[in-house]
NULONU-631187 format. One record per residue (C-alpha): residue number from 1; x, y, z; residue in three letters. Coordinates in Angstrom, 2 decimals, padded with zeros to 5 digits. Example, Ala and Ser with C-alpha at 12.3 -4.5 7.8 and 13.67 -1.06 7.14 Angstrom:
<pts>
PT_n_X_Y_Z_res
PT_1_012.30_-004.50_007.80_ALA .
PT_2_013.67_-001.06_007.14_SER .
</pts>
This chain:
<pts>
PT_n_X_Y_Z_res
PT_1_-001.46_-030.61_034.05_MET .
PT_2_-004.95_-031.63_033.31_ARG .
PT_3_-004.34_-035.15_034.35_ARG .
PT_4_-002.80_-033.98_037.63_SER .
PT_5_-005.73_-031.84_038.19_GLY .
PT_6_-008.22_-034.67_037.63_VAL .
PT_7_-006.21_-036.97_040.05_LEU .
PT_8_-006.16_-034.30_042.70_SER .
PT_9_-009.96_-033.88_042.41_LEU .
PT_10_-010.50_-037.69_042.72_LEU .
PT_11_-008.06_-037.62_045.87_CYS .
PT_12_-010.22_-034.99_047.41_VAL .
PT_13_-013.37_-037.05_046.64_ILE .
PT_14_-012.12_-040.12_048.06_CYS .
PT_15_-010.77_-038.50_051.36_LEU .
PT_16_-014.19_-036.65_051.95_SER .
PT_17_-016.00_-040.05_051.43_ILE .
PT_18_-013.70_-041.89_053.99_LEU .
PT_19_-013.95_-039.16_056.50_ASN .
PT_20_-017.82_-039.02_056.26_SER .
PT_21_-018.61_-042.87_056.05_ALA .
PT_22_-019.24_-044.85_059.19_PRO .
PT_23_-017.11_-047.65_059.96_THR .
PT_24_-019.03_-050.83_058.87_VAL .
PT_25_-018.20_-054.45_059.61_LEU .
PT_26_-016.06_-052.95_062.70_ALA .
PT_27_-014.99_-056.55_063.73_GLN .
PT_28_-013.43_-058.21_060.63_SER .
PT_29_-011.44_-060.85_062.65_ALA .
PT_30_-013.03_-064.22_062.82_ARG .
PT_31_-013.37_-065.71_066.20_SER .
PT_32_-011.74_-069.14_066.65_PRO .
PT_33_-014.77_-069.93_068.83_LEU .
PT_34_-016.92_-069.85_065.98_LEU .
PT_35_-014.65_-072.21_064.11_ASP .
PT_36_-014.44_-074.67_066.92_SER .
PT_37_-018.35_-074.63_067.14_PHE .
PT_38_-018.90_-075.42_063.46_GLU .
PT_39_-016.37_-078.13_063.79_GLU .
PT_40_-018.34_-079.62_066.50_TYR .
PT_41_-021.62_-079.39_064.40_LEU .
PT_42_-020.00_-081.20_061.63_ALA .
PT_43_-018.48_-084.04_063.64_ILE .
PT_44_-022.02_-084.41_065.48_ARG .
PT_45_-023.65_-084.59_062.23_ASP .
PT_46_-021.20_-087.28_060.91_ALA .
PT_47_-021.39_-089.41_063.89_SER .
PT_48_-023.31_-092.70_063.27_GLU .
PT_49_-024.21_-092.83_066.99_PHE .
PT_50_-026.14_-089.43_066.88_ARG .
PT_51_-025.75_-088.89_070.69_LEU .
PT_52_-026.99_-085.64_072.35_GLU .
PT_53_-026.02_-084.39_075.76_TRP .
PT_54_-028.46_-084.53_078.53_VAL .
PT_55_-028.35_-082.67_081.76_PRO .
PT_56_-027.56_-084.65_084.61_LEU .
PT_57_-027.45_-081.91_087.47_GLY .
PT_58_-027.74_-080.24_089.87_PRO .
PT_59_-024.66_-078.26_089.32_VAL .
PT_60_-023.49_-074.68_090.65_MET .
PT_61_-021.23_-073.61_087.83_ASN .
PT_62_-023.88_-071.18_086.46_SER .
PT_63_-024.55_-069.34_089.81_ALA .
PT_64_-024.02_-065.89_088.32_ARG .
PT_65_-026.69_-064.05_087.01_VAL .
PT_66_-025.60_-061.38_084.78_GLU .
PT_67_-028.83_-059.68_083.81_ALA .
PT_68_-032.67_-059.92_084.65_VAL .
PT_69_-035.23_-058.16_082.40_GLN .
PT_70_-038.91_-057.87_082.75_GLY .
PT_71_-041.52_-057.65_079.87_ASP .
PT_72_-043.52_-054.42_080.62_PRO .
PT_73_-046.51_-055.66_079.05_ARG .
PT_74_-046.68_-058.86_081.01_SER .
PT_75_-045.36_-058.85_084.89_PRO .
PT_76_-045.41_-062.73_084.59_ALA .
PT_77_-042.77_-062.72_081.90_THR .
PT_78_-039.13_-062.43_082.90_MET .
PT_79_-035.68_-063.29_081.53_TYR .
PT_80_-032.58_-064.28_083.66_ALA .
PT_81_-029.12_-064.45_081.82_ALA .
PT_82_-026.48_-066.46_083.39_PHE .
PT_83_-022.82_-065.90_082.90_GLY .
PT_84_-022.14_-069.65_082.19_SER .
PT_85_-025.45_-071.13_081.75_GLY .
PT_86_-027.90_-069.95_079.24_ASN .
PT_87_-030.81_-067.47_079.02_LEU .
PT_88_-033.81_-068.51_080.82_TRP .
PT_89_-037.53_-067.35_080.62_LYS .
PT_90_-040.75_-067.48_082.67_THR .
PT_91_-044.06_-066.73_081.67_THR .
PT_92_-045.80_-067.63_085.02_ASP .
PT_93_-044.24_-065.23_087.69_HIS .
PT_94_-041.12_-067.38_087.97_GLY .
PT_95_-042.87_-070.63_089.07_LEU .
PT_96_-041.30_-072.56_086.00_THR .
PT_97_-038.31_-071.57_083.74_TRP .
PT_98_-036.97_-072.76_080.55_ARG .
PT_99_-033.75_-072.34_078.58_PRO .
PT_100_-034.39_-070.34_075.26_ILE .
PT_101_-030.58_-069.95_074.08_PHE .
PT_102_-030.03_-073.41_073.08_GLU .
PT_103_-027.93_-074.70_070.27_ASP .
PT_104_-026.05_-071.44_069.77_GLN .
PT_105_-022.26_-071.01_069.45_SER .
PT_106_-021.96_-069.42_072.89_ALA .
PT_107_-023.20_-070.36_076.16_LEU .
PT_108_-021.97_-067.63_078.49_GLY .
PT_109_-023.83_-064.38_078.62_ILE .
PT_110_-022.76_-060.89_079.45_GLY .
PT_111_-025.94_-058.86_079.09_ASP .
PT_112_-029.46_-058.87_077.58_ILE .
PT_113_-031.70_-055.92_076.76_ALA .
PT_114_-035.27_-055.85_075.64_LEU .
PT_115_-036.02_-053.04_073.15_ALA .
PT_116_-038.45_-050.55_075.16_PRO .
PT_117_-040.43_-049.76_072.04_SER .
PT_118_-040.83_-053.57_071.27_ASN .
PT_119_-040.07_-056.02_074.12_PRO .
PT_120_-040.24_-059.04_071.58_ASP .
PT_121_-036.96_-057.83_070.18_VAL .
PT_122_-034.23_-059.16_072.53_ILE .
PT_123_-030.52_-058.18_072.23_TRP .
PT_124_-028.02_-060.52_073.71_LEU .
PT_125_-024.19_-060.04_074.17_GLY .
PT_126_-022.49_-063.33_074.63_SER .
PT_127_-019.43_-063.79_076.93_GLY .
PT_128_-019.51_-063.42_080.57_GLU .
PT_129_-018.68_-059.75_081.95_SER .
PT_130_-016.86_-060.92_085.02_LEU .
PT_131_-013.11_-061.16_084.88_LYS .
PT_132_-012.13_-064.00_087.23_LYS .
PT_133_-009.25_-066.41_086.41_ALA .
PT_134_-009.95_-069.00_089.10_ARG .
PT_135_-013.72_-069.87_088.00_ASN .
PT_136_-015.13_-070.31_084.43_PHE .
PT_137_-015.46_-066.83_082.50_THR .
PT_138_-016.81_-068.09_079.27_MET .
PT_139_-016.26_-066.05_076.25_PRO .
PT_140_-018.69_-065.27_073.64_GLY .
PT_141_-018.97_-065.10_069.83_THR .
PT_142_-020.72_-061.90_069.47_GLY .
PT_143_-024.19_-060.23_069.58_VAL .
PT_144_-027.32_-062.06_068.89_PHE .
PT_145_-030.81_-060.83_068.30_ARG .
PT_146_-034.27_-062.50_068.75_SER .
PT_147_-037.40_-060.71_067.07_ASP .
PT_148_-039.86_-063.05_068.64_ASP .
PT_149_-039.26_-063.05_072.32_ALA .
PT_150_-036.62_-065.63_072.30_GLY .
PT_151_-037.99_-068.28_070.29_GLU .
PT_152_-035.35_-067.82_067.39_THR .
PT_153_-031.97_-066.22_067.31_TRP .
PT_154_-029.37_-064.93_064.80_ARG .
PT_155_-025.92_-063.87_065.40_ASN .
PT_156_-025.73_-060.31_064.00_VAL .
PT_157_-021.96_-059.43_064.47_GLY .
PT_158_-019.04_-058.45_066.55_LEU .
PT_159_-017.75_-061.96_066.67_PRO .
PT_160_-014.27_-061.07_068.37_ASP .
PT_161_-015.98_-059.36_071.18_SER .
PT_162_-015.37_-062.30_073.63_TYR .
PT_163_-016.94_-060.46_076.66_HIS .
PT_164_-019.71_-057.93_076.55_ILE .
PT_165_-020.60_-055.74_079.57_GLY .
PT_166_-023.84_-054.13_078.68_GLU .
PT_167_-026.35_-053.28_075.88_ILE .
PT_168_-028.55_-050.22_075.63_ALA .
PT_169_-031.19_-050.04_073.06_VAL .
PT_170_-032.82_-046.79_071.82_HIS .
PT_171_-036.10_-046.11_073.57_PRO .
PT_172_-038.12_-045.42_070.39_GLY .
PT_173_-036.12_-047.60_067.67_ASP .
PT_174_-035.30_-051.20_068.29_PRO .
PT_175_-032.83_-051.23_065.66_ASP .
PT_176_-030.56_-048.82_067.24_ILE .
PT_177_-028.48_-050.39_069.99_ALA .
PT_178_-025.11_-049.57_071.70_PHE .
PT_179_-022.86_-052.48_072.86_VAL .
PT_180_-020.08_-052.17_075.27_ALA .
PT_181_-017.49_-054.55_074.52_VAL .
PT_182_-014.91_-055.52_077.21_GLN .
PT_183_-012.62_-057.54_074.64_GLY .
PT_184_-010.33_-060.33_075.51_HIS .
PT_185_-009.71_-060.42_079.27_PHE .
PT_186_-006.35_-062.38_079.09_TRP .
PT_187_-004.67_-060.58_075.93_SER .
PT_188_-004.78_-057.45_074.18_THR .
PT_189_-006.80_-056.89_071.26_ASN .
PT_190_-008.13_-053.96_069.04_PRO .
PT_191_-011.92_-055.13_069.16_ASN .
PT_192_-012.86_-053.60_072.35_ARG .
PT_193_-014.67_-050.48_073.21_GLY .
PT_194_-018.16_-049.09_072.32_LEU .
PT_195_-020.03_-050.16_069.22_TYR .
PT_196_-023.22_-048.78_067.49_ARG .
PT_197_-025.78_-050.28_065.08_THR .
PT_198_-028.64_-048.10_063.52_VAL .
PT_199_-029.86_-050.94_061.16_ASP .
PT_200_-030.66_-053.77_063.66_GLY .
PT_201_-027.00_-055.24_063.55_GLY .
PT_202_-026.56_-055.29_059.71_GLU .
PT_203_-023.51_-053.05_060.21_SER .
PT_204_-021.60_-051.71_063.15_TRP .
PT_205_-019.71_-048.41_063.97_GLU .
PT_206_-016.79_-048.47_066.46_HIS .
PT_207_-017.74_-045.37_068.07_VAL .
PT_208_-015.36_-045.14_070.85_LEU .
PT_209_-012.03_-046.65_071.36_TYR .
PT_210_-009.26_-046.06_073.79_VAL .
PT_211_-006.61_-048.78_073.27_ASN .
PT_212_-005.87_-052.45_073.29_GLU .
PT_213_-006.27_-052.72_077.03_ARG .
PT_214_-009.34_-050.71_077.57_THR .
PT_215_-012.85_-052.05_076.86_GLY .
PT_216_-016.39_-050.51_077.31_ALA .
PT_217_-018.15_-051.85_080.72_ASN .
PT_218_-021.49_-049.81_080.83_ASP .
PT_219_-023.80_-047.77_078.47_VAL .
PT_220_-026.89_-046.10_079.23_VAL .
PT_221_-028.99_-043.79_076.94_ILE .
PT_222_-031.16_-041.08_078.49_ALA .
PT_223_-034.86_-042.21_078.04_PRO .
PT_224_-035.92_-038.57_077.81_SER .
PT_225_-033.27_-037.47_075.32_ASP .
PT_226_-031.81_-040.59_073.29_PRO .
PT_227_-029.07_-038.17_072.05_ASP .
PT_228_-027.45_-038.11_075.50_ARG .
PT_229_-025.41_-041.40_076.12_VAL .
PT_230_-023.01_-042.15_078.82_TYR .
PT_231_-020.46_-044.92_078.69_VAL .
PT_232_-017.73_-046.17_081.25_SER .
PT_233_-014.49_-047.48_079.97_MET .
PT_234_-012.43_-049.96_081.88_TRP .
PT_235_-008.71_-050.77_081.64_GLU .
PT_236_-009.15_-054.47_082.17_ASN .
PT_237_-005.82_-055.88_080.92_ASN .
PT_238_-003.47_-057.01_082.43_PRO .
PT_239_-005.24_-055.94_085.73_GLY .
PT_240_-008.51_-054.73_086.82_VAL .
PT_241_-007.65_-050.99_087.18_ALA .
PT_242_-005.90_-048.37_085.23_GLY .
PT_243_-005.63_-044.67_084.16_PRO .
PT_244_-007.73_-045.18_080.97_GLU .
PT_245_-010.89_-046.28_083.13_SER .
PT_246_-013.36_-043.68_083.17_GLY .
PT_247_-016.57_-042.02_081.85_VAL .
PT_248_-017.40_-040.59_078.65_TRP .
PT_249_-020.57_-038.79_077.34_TYR .
PT_250_-022.12_-037.84_073.99_SER .
PT_251_-024.72_-035.26_073.09_ALA .
PT_252_-025.38_-036.26_069.61_ASP .
PT_253_-026.67_-039.90_069.84_GLY .
PT_254_-023.16_-041.44_070.02_GLY .
PT_255_-021.50_-039.97_066.98_ALA .
PT_256_-018.86_-038.19_069.15_THR .
PT_257_-017.89_-038.62_072.75_PHE .
PT_258_-016.01_-036.41_075.36_THR .
PT_259_-014.11_-037.86_078.39_ARG .
PT_260_-015.30_-036.55_081.84_ALA .
PT_261_-012.46_-034.80_083.48_ARG .
PT_262_-013.78_-032.27_085.90_ASP .
PT_263_-014.21_-033.80_089.32_GLY .
PT_264_-013.93_-037.38_088.18_PHE .
PT_265_-011.38_-039.83_089.54_PRO .
PT_266_-008.46_-040.37_087.01_ASP .
PT_267_-005.60_-042.07_089.01_GLY .
PT_268_-003.47_-044.77_087.80_ASP .
PT_269_-005.76_-047.49_089.71_MET .
PT_270_-009.09_-046.45_088.71_THR .
PT_271_-011.28_-049.49_088.36_GLY .
PT_272_-014.56_-050.81_087.00_ARG .
PT_273_-017.48_-048.21_086.69_ILE .
PT_274_-021.09_-048.48_086.49_GLY .
PT_275_-023.47_-045.66_085.30_VAL .
PT_276_-027.07_-044.69_085.50_ALA .
PT_277_-028.93_-041.71_083.98_VAL .
PT_278_-032.16_-039.88_085.25_SER .
PT_279_-035.38_-041.07_083.20_TRP .
PT_280_-036.56_-037.40_083.31_THR .
PT_281_-033.56_-035.35_083.14_ASP .
PT_282_-030.96_-036.22_080.61_PRO .
PT_283_-028.20_-034.10_082.13_LEU .
PT_284_-028.42_-035.97_085.39_LYS .
PT_285_-026.30_-039.19_085.81_ALA .
PT_286_-024.50_-041.21_088.42_TYR .
PT_287_-021.28_-043.33_088.37_ALA .
PT_288_-020.36_-046.01_090.80_PHE .
PT_289_-016.69_-046.08_090.80_VAL .
PT_290_-014.32_-048.78_092.18_ASP .
PT_291_-011.67_-046.24_093.15_ASN .
PT_292_-008.48_-048.33_093.99_LEU .
PT_293_-006.59_-045.10_093.93_ASN .
PT_294_-007.92_-044.78_097.61_ARG .
PT_295_-005.32_-046.92_099.63_THR .
PT_296_-006.25_-046.14_103.26_GLY .
PT_297_-007.45_-048.91_105.54_ARG .
PT_298_-010.52_-047.08_106.63_GLN .
PT_299_-011.28_-045.66_103.04_GLU .
PT_300_-014.10_-047.23_101.11_GLY .
PT_301_-012.99_-048.07_097.48_LYS .
PT_302_-016.67_-047.62_096.35_GLY .
PT_303_-017.50_-044.23_095.44_GLU .
PT_304_-020.70_-042.56_093.84_VAL .
PT_305_-020.41_-039.54_091.64_TYR .
PT_306_-023.20_-037.16_090.09_ARG .
PT_307_-023.26_-035.00_087.22_THR .
PT_308_-025.87_-032.30_086.60_LEU .
PT_309_-024.72_-031.01_083.39_ASP .
PT_310_-024.46_-033.93_081.16_GLY .
PT_311_-021.12_-035.08_082.25_GLY .
PT_312_-018.97_-032.09_082.12_VAL .
PT_313_-018.70_-031.87_085.85_THR .
PT_314_-018.92_-034.39_088.62_TRP .
PT_315_-018.87_-034.42_092.26_ASN .
PT_316_-018.81_-037.21_095.01_ARG .
PT_317_-022.45_-037.28_096.50_THR .
PT_318_-021.43_-038.74_100.02_HIS .
PT_319_-019.21_-037.80_102.94_GLU .
PT_320_-019.41_-041.18_104.83_GLU .
PT_321_-017.46_-044.13_103.36_GLU .
PT_322_-019.45_-046.71_101.26_LEU .
PT_323_-018.30_-049.93_102.55_LEU .
PT_324_-020.03_-052.42_100.35_ASN .
PT_325_-017.34_-053.74_097.84_LEU .
PT_326_-015.11_-055.68_100.17_ALA .
PT_327_-012.12_-055.61_097.69_GLY .
PT_328_-014.17_-056.99_094.93_LEU .
PT_329_-015.36_-054.01_093.10_GLY .
PT_330_-014.37_-055.55_089.92_TRP .
PT_331_-017.05_-057.81_090.20_TYR .
PT_332_-019.95_-055.71_090.37_PHE .
PT_333_-020.37_-051.79_090.65_VAL .
PT_334_-023.72_-051.81_088.87_ASP .
PT_335_-025.71_-048.44_089.37_CYS .
PT_336_-029.40_-047.95_089.02_HIS .
PT_337_-031.86_-045.21_089.38_VAL .
PT_338_-035.60_-045.11_090.14_ASN .
PT_339_-037.57_-044.25_086.87_PRO .
PT_340_-040.02_-042.21_089.08_ARG .
PT_341_-037.47_-040.58_091.39_ASP .
PT_342_-034.01_-039.71_090.07_ASP .
PT_343_-032.85_-038.97_093.81_ASP .
PT_344_-033.31_-042.81_094.58_GLU .
PT_345_-030.26_-044.84_093.57_ILE .
PT_346_-028.74_-048.21_094.17_TRP .
PT_347_-025.17_-049.11_094.07_ALA .
PT_348_-024.70_-052.86_093.69_LEU .
PT_349_-021.52_-054.52_095.24_GLY .
PT_350_-021.21_-057.46_097.59_VAL .
PT_351_-024.09_-055.65_099.33_GLN .
PT_352_-026.55_-053.32_097.79_THR .
PT_353_-026.43_-049.80_098.92_ALA .
PT_354_-029.54_-047.74_098.85_HIS .
PT_355_-030.01_-043.94_098.74_SER .
PT_356_-033.27_-041.99_098.83_ALA .
PT_357_-031.40_-038.41_098.80_ASP .
PT_358_-029.43_-038.38_095.80_GLY .
PT_359_-026.42_-040.23_097.17_GLY .
PT_360_-025.93_-038.21_100.14_LYS .
PT_361_-026.51_-040.97_102.49_THR .
PT_362_-026.65_-044.82_101.96_PHE .
PT_363_-027.77_-047.61_103.93_SER .
PT_364_-026.93_-051.34_103.00_LEU .
PT_365_-029.96_-053.37_102.28_MET .
PT_366_-030.85_-056.54_104.19_GLY .
PT_367_-033.67_-058.48_105.69_GLY .
PT_368_-035.45_-061.92_105.39_GLU .
PT_369_-035.16_-063.79_102.03_VAL .
PT_370_-038.17_-065.90_101.03_TYR .
PT_371_-037.95_-068.92_098.86_HIS .
PT_372_-041.60_-069.49_097.46_LEU .
PT_373_-042.80_-073.10_096.68_PHE .
PT_374_-043.51_-075.05_094.77_PRO .
PT_375_-040.25_-075.25_092.97_ASN .
PT_376_-039.17_-077.77_090.21_PRO .
PT_377_-036.10_-078.22_091.95_ALA .
PT_378_-037.26_-079.32_095.40_GLU .
PT_379_-040.07_-081.00_097.18_MET .
PT_380_-043.30_-079.35_098.08_LEU .
PT_381_-042.49_-079.15_101.85_GLN .
PT_382_-039.75_-076.92_103.14_SER .
PT_383_-038.88_-079.39_106.00_ARG .
PT_384_-039.30_-083.18_106.39_PRO .
PT_385_-042.29_-084.66_108.18_SER .
PT_386_-042.04_-088.25_110.03_PRO .
PT_387_-043.15_-091.03_107.48_PRO .
PT_388_-046.78_-091.27_107.44_GLY .
PT_389_-047.59_-088.44_109.55_GLN .
PT_390_-050.00_-085.63_108.33_ARG .
PT_391_-048.63_-082.17_108.62_ARG .
PT_392_-050.68_-079.15_108.54_ARG .
PT_393_-049.07_-076.42_106.34_LEU .
PT_394_-051.46_-073.52_106.29_LEU .
PT_395_-054.31_-072.83_108.96_ARG .
PT_396_-057.11_-070.54_108.58_GLN .
PT_397_-055.29_-067.51_107.00_LEU .
PT_398_-057.76_-064.72_107.41_ARG .
PT_399_-060.74_-064.06_109.39_PRO .
PT_400_-063.78_-065.06_107.16_GLY .
PT_401_-061.41_-067.04_104.79_GLY .
PT_402_-062.84_-070.00_103.26_ASN .
PT_403_-060.21_-072.49_104.11_VAL .
PT_404_-059.92_-074.31_107.25_ASP .
PT_405_-056.57_-076.07_106.44_ALA .
PT_406_-054.48_-077.34_103.73_LEU .
PT_407_-052.91_-080.59_104.95_GLN .
PT_408_-050.00_-082.65_103.49_GLN .
PT_409_-050.20_-086.40_103.30_HIS .
PT_410_-047.61_-088.70_101.87_PRO .
PT_411_-048.24_-088.42_098.09_GLY .
PT_412_-051.59_-086.45_098.43_ARG .
PT_413_-053.06_-083.32_099.57_GLY .
PT_414_-056.34_-082.43_101.02_VAL .
PT_415_-058.07_-078.86_100.65_LEU .
PT_416_-060.69_-078.62_103.26_ARG .
PT_417_-063.38_-075.61_103.31_HIS .
PT_418_-066.18_-074.90_105.16_ARG .
PT_419_-069.54_-076.45_104.36_GLY .
PT_420_-068.24_-078.83_101.60_ARG .
PT_421_-066.78_-082.28_101.46_GLN .
PT_422_-062.95_-082.35_101.44_PRO .
PT_423_-061.30_-082.10_097.98_VAL .
PT_424_-058.55_-084.47_097.46_SER .
PT_425_-055.65_-083.48_095.30_LEU .
PT_426_-053.67_-086.60_095.01_PRO .
PT_427_-051.37_-084.97_092.41_GLY .
PT_428_-050.32_-081.91_094.44_LEU .
PT_429_-047.00_-083.33_095.89_ARG .
PT_430_-045.97_-085.39_092.79_ARG .
PT_431_-046.49_-082.27_090.69_ASN .
PT_432_-045.98_-079.10_092.89_PRO .
PT_433_-046.91_-076.94_089.79_GLY .
PT_434_-050.16_-078.47_089.38_ARG .
PT_435_-053.10_-075.98_088.52_LEU .
PT_436_-056.25_-075.56_090.17_PHE .
PT_437_-058.89_-075.23_087.63_ARG .
PT_438_-062.82_-074.71_087.64_HIS .
PT_439_-064.03_-078.14_087.41_GLY .
PT_440_-062.56_-081.62_087.64_PRO .
PT_441_-058.92_-082.47_087.29_LEU .
PT_442_-057.61_-085.91_085.97_PRO .
PT_443_-056.95_-087.99_088.90_GLY .
PT_444_-058.43_-085.63_091.24_VAL .
PT_445_-061.72_-086.55_093.35_ALA .
PT_446_-064.25_-083.80_093.29_GLY .
PT_447_-063.79_-080.43_091.81_GLU .
PT_448_-062.65_-076.93_092.76_VAL .
PT_449_-065.76_-074.71_092.43_PRO .
PT_450_-065.08_-071.13_090.99_ARG .
PT_451_-066.35_-069.33_093.91_ARG .
PT_452_-063.89_-071.24_096.11_LEU .
PT_453_-060.95_-070.61_093.63_ALA .
PT_454_-061.62_-066.88_093.66_VAL .
PT_455_-061.80_-066.93_097.45_ARG .
PT_456_-058.69_-068.72_097.77_LEU .
PT_457_-057.01_-066.25_095.30_ALA .
PT_458_-057.65_-063.55_097.95_ARG .
PT_459_-056.02_-065.27_100.71_LEU .
PT_460_-052.71_-064.09_101.84_MET .
PT_461_-049.49_-065.64_103.41_VAL .
PT_462_-048.15_-062.38_105.09_GLY .
PT_463_-048.32_-060.11_102.15_ARG .
PT_464_-047.90_-062.79_099.62_ARG .
PT_465_-050.86_-064.51_097.89_ARG .
PT_466_-051.76_-068.10_098.41_LEU .
PT_467_-053.04_-068.47_094.88_LEU .
PT_468_-052.70_-066.16_091.90_TYR .
PT_469_-054.01_-066.17_088.41_PRO .
PT_470_-052.34_-068.35_085.96_ALA .
PT_471_-054.37_-067.26_082.94_ARG .
PT_472_-055.75_-063.84_082.09_SER .
PT_473_-059.43_-065.03_082.14_ASP .
PT_474_-058.80_-066.34_085.82_ARG .
PT_475_-059.93_-069.81_084.84_SER .
PT_476_-056.97_-071.08_086.25_GLU .
PT_477_-054.82_-070.47_089.44_TYR .
PT_478_-051.37_-071.48_090.75_ARG .
PT_479_-050.63_-072.33_094.26_LEU .
PT_480_-047.94_-070.94_096.55_LEU .
PT_481_-047.39_-072.95_099.58_LEU .
PT_482_-045.67_-071.85_102.88_GLU .
PT_483_-042.91_-069.58_102.02_PRO .
PT_484_-039.77_-070.63_103.42_GLU .
PT_485_-037.90_-068.00_105.49_ARG .
PT_486_-034.06_-067.91_105.03_ARG .
PT_487_-031.32_-066.07_106.48_ASN .
PT_488_-030.14_-063.10_104.37_PRO .
PT_489_-027.05_-064.17_102.15_PRO .
PT_490_-023.70_-063.06_103.77_GLN .
PT_491_-020.22_-062.50_101.98_GLY .
PT_492_-019.50_-061.80_098.37_HIS .
PT_493_-022.13_-062.76_095.87_GLY .
PT_494_-024.96_-062.07_098.17_GLY .
</pts>
């Protein structure tokens, strides 16, 4: 009797521990992609030839940008993550870029997130988030983290994720993050849904799971109340829509989730969903839905819904049809809200729909697209000049400006300014990213005085600066020559 009592007590203790303990090491399955990468490394190291791949380019396979992030401390620093082509970083306003996710086990990227409290901490979800059979949709090998602004990386888990839709980082703690795992696109698997770490990736909790066909697509944390979390789930296998697609919300930091039912689409053909939350009101959130349940020819498949009570009830915001998906909603459906005005939102599809009244009315964004030079991929000038002919690029740009003209010669440039001898810049065309410095440059006849450089920096091309500082002490400037005007992109992918 005493022995059975002891056993009963042990069973109760064990059950209570199991019920209270978080799910750690949530993805125990080892990815075959990691095995193949390690096999490649072994073969490469054993090879007597020691050959390295070099880019021959240009190519177009990496045309899809999955995420762009800026460092709030430095407007010149930006990151661009490509679905099948690395993570790129610029520290000079986009004039030059370099790949910083080299020699890793994954190439495709689904999302990146800079920690709001420390932008040097970058979370990267590998595996492109676009399900597309006729192009490259590169799977990944889990979540990576950098603590030094992308100089070094380490894999912190979730190796069987394959495709990651979104990462959200706690606004006050860089070690707390949610990862929306879409899972295997072309087969069923249990390692999909929403995962959370509270220790920087040392362990993971599988906090939201629906079934082996439904992954998490998007997740946002309310900046004004991090306990409020919104996540969209996407039934992406075998098709791109299903009854399990929907929005879930949490009021306890992601410990528990509730599905949104009241007013939200829940038909058998509910597709991909993007979510956004107000920066000042944690109860106010938007969802952009690819609602394939709407079958009418004149019915737009894209719909924007809004909640004002934390996700309990939802209403469609607009009466007119939103025609910006063109049957390709499963490509896009991102949604964003202005941090300073939560009635201004953007719904991203084939075209970007913009609303300034909380989604009541939308207009499709368009206009002129400018390609600023210089650019490492192209020549300095935007259109060819006859051989040997001098072409004037910039005339006097502003009354009282200090520059008469900047003229282009084959192989050299001349900067003319009033009251001074011309300053010859023979390296300008060969190296469009050449810097103007105060004082002589190697291979440059004459010098660019400080006063001239400062005055040049104030000149404008339309609303764009001709020169802008390349160093914080303004001892160095970069040149932007003649923006090339291009027509706005048409068709999908614009």
